[in-house]
N, C-alpha and C positions, 0 to 999 in steps of 0.2 A: 523306681518308684512298685509298690505290694503292691497287691488286688485290692488290700483291709484298705487305700488308702481311697479309689474307688467304686465304696462300698460304703453306706448307705442303712444296710439293713445287713443283719450277719445271712448266708446262704442257707435254703434249704440242702443241711446234706444228709447219706445216708451207711448207716453202718455194710459193715460188708459180709450179715451174719441177717440180714432182711430182705425177706419178699419180693421178692419179685414187685408181685404185686403193690407191699409197701412204698415199693419208688418208685411206680407211677402211679399211688395214690399220695403222696409227698409234688412232685413234680402238675400236678392237676391245683394242686392247692396252694402252692407257690407261682400258677400258672408259665411254668417254664419250661422248655426244653430237655433238658437235661443237671443229673445230680449229682456234686462229690463223692465222692465213699469217702467217711474218716478213719480213725484211728486213731478215733485221741486225738491235738490236734495236729494229725498226717496226716495230709490227703496220700490216703494208696490208689485212685484213681477216680474213674467216671463215667455214669452209667448215662446214655443220653433218650428219647422215647423212640428214635433209627439205632437199639441199642438192643428194646425191651419188643423191636417186631419186629429187626433180622437174628439176631443172636441165639431172642428167648423161639418165639410166634413160631418163628415162623419150623425152626425143630418139637415143634412141638412142647415147649419145659411147663410145667405146672407151673402158675403161680403163686406157688410156697417157694419153688425156688428159691435159693442163696443169692443177695447183689454177686458172692463172688467167686458166680459160676461163667457171669457173661463180661461181668465188669472192663472195661480199658485203658492196663496200668500204667504205670511211669508216665502218669501227663504235666505238662508243661504249669509249676507253682507260677512264676514268677512270672513279672509285667513287665519288660524292657521299654525306659519311653525315652528317645530320644533329642 
């Protein structure tokens, strides 16, 4: 089963070139704690609210730093249903 079969609205996503501030805004607007990072139709990673705190804020990265700086790559993109 694909995740698209479980969702009824498109997920909030960000591009790797968007800023950390933009990613945080997308999460806040969507009411979520993580957003997939996409390149076209391909999910290339994920950024979570924890990533924004631990990988960005704690390292004093500027809000305009690109998402690709802290993205967790190689996410699992298929959901297995037994």
